[in-house]
N, C-alpha and C positions, 0 to 999 in steps of 0.2 A: 561558292557560287558557280552555277553551271557555265556561265559565260567565260569565266576565267579557265575553268577546266577545258572547255572546248578550244579556247584560243591557244592554250599551251600545246594541244595536239596539232592545231593548224600550224603553229610555228615549227613544231617537230617535222611535220610533212614538208614544209617549205625549205627548211634547212637541209633535210635529207635530199630533196630534189636537187638543190643547188650544189651538192658535192660533185655531181657529174654535169649538172646543168644541160641535160640532153633530153629532148622530148621523146626520144626513142629508147630511153633506158628502160630496163625491166622494173616492174613494180613489185615491191614486197611489203605487205601490210604486217607490221609487228604485233598487231593486236588480234586476239581470238575473235572468230566470226560471230560469236554470240554476245559480244560486248558492244556497247554504244561507241566506245573508242574506235572500234573497227570501222564503223560507218563514218564517223567524223574524219578519220585519217584518210579514208578512201575519197570522201567528198572533197577534201581540200586538195588531194593529189590531182584529181580531175581538174579542179579549178586552176591549179598551178601549171599543169601541162597546157591547158587551153590558153592561159595567159601568154605562154610562149609561142603557141601556135599563132595567136593574134599578132605577135611581134613579127614572126617570120613572114606571114602572108602579106604584110604591108611593105615588104621589100619591093621597091619599084622595078627591080631587075629580075624578079622571080620568073622562072619559066612558067608559061601558062598551064602546061600539063601538071607541073608540080603544084601550082596554085589550086587547080581543080581538085587534085588529090587531097590537098590540105583542107579545102572547103568541106569535103566529105568527112574528114576527120573531125573538124569543128562541129559539123552537124551531129555526128555520132557522140561527141563529147557533151554537147548540149542535152541530148537525150539521156545519157548516163547521169548527168548532173541532176536532171529532173527526177529520175528514178531514185537517186540517193536521197534527195530531199523527201520524197514520199516514204522511203524506208525509215528515215529519221522521225518523220511525223508518226509513223506506225508505232515506233518505240514509245513516243509520248502518249499516244492514244491508249496503248496497253498499260503504261505506267499509271495513268490517271483514270482508268476505266471504272474504278470503284468509288471515285469521288462523288459525294452527294452535291449536285448542282443547286446552288441557292436560288430562291425566288428572286427574279430581277437580274440574274446573271446575264452578262453580255458576251457577245462574240468579238474577237479581235479582228482587225482588218487583214491580218495575215497570220498564218499558223506559226508555231514556234520554229519549225524547221526552215521556213522561208526567211525568218529573221536571222537564224543561224547561218543560212546561206550567205546573207549579206555580211555577216561577221567574218566568214571565210574569205570573201573577196576583199574585205577591208584589211585582213591580215596580210594579204598579198600587196595591197597598195602601200601599207606601212613598210613592209620589207623593202620594196623597190624604191620608195621615196627616201628611205634611210640610206640606201645605196647611193642615190643621187646626191644626197646631202653630204655624204662622206667622200665623194670623188676628189681626187687630188689633181686631176687633169682638166677640171672645169673652172670657169671664171668665178670670181667671188660673187658676182651677181646671180649666177646660176645656183651656187651653194646657198645663198641667202634666200632666194625664191623657194628652193626646195625645202629648206629648213622651216620656212613659214608654212608651207603646205603640209609638212610632216606634223607640225604642231596642231593644225586643224584636224588631220586624220586621227591623231591621238585623242583629241577631244571627242571626235566622233565615235571612236572606240569606247570611250567611257560612257557616252550617252546611250549608244546602242546596247552595250553590255547591261547597263542599268535597266533599260526597257525590256530586254530579254528575261532577265532575272525576275523582274516585277511581273511579267506576263506568266511565267511559270509558277510563281508564288500565287498569283490570282487563280490560275487553273487548279492548283493543288488545294486551295481553300474553297473552291466552288464559286468564286465571284466572277470568274469567266469560264467559258467552256470551249472545247475544241470542236471544230467542224471542218473536215478536210475534204476538199474537192480535188479529184484527180485532174491533172492538167489537160488530158485529152488533146494533146497536140495533133493537129490534123495533117501537117505537111509531111510527116514521116509515114503516114498510113496509106497503104495501097488503095484502100477503098474510099478514103476521104480527100486525098489530093488528086484533082482531076488530071493532072499531068501524068502521075504514076498510074492512075486508073486506066488512062488511055493507052498505056504501054503494056498492060496485062494481056496475056494470050498471044 
């Protein structure tokens, strides 16, 4: 199943990141650029780094200049994340381009790649909730609460994975079809963000 295949790559990315556990570490993608594995690994690495950016920026004692620099990094990361989702959708569009769409076929509320985006984030939630559930310096109440949350996350993984695999099967059989809209984010565009537009020239 594609969901299991993707989740294993997400876990590999998360585990590799946490060897150094440093948002400024060098990134090395172990997969060839022409493979879907390359996109999935890169996608999750972006998510993993941003997860830790979000932790750092919530430090109440963070220097304001450092916080602004980090906000810029988070903005750039969000754009990279969107770009990777669109690349992954392009992979699926190409893969299923010759499928004969059935009469009465329907469109899904989200594209395959945006569902896979949620699976990548879920992999991070599971990793970090497992960490909390395994802590030896926390109270028994904390451990119990995190263990319960982890069980919910694992159930969510099962449900989301099933939904992703069913969506891909429906697209492959022609019962559903893909239609992808570019995100067209406006706040990063010099022409569309009035603040940025006002600073030009």
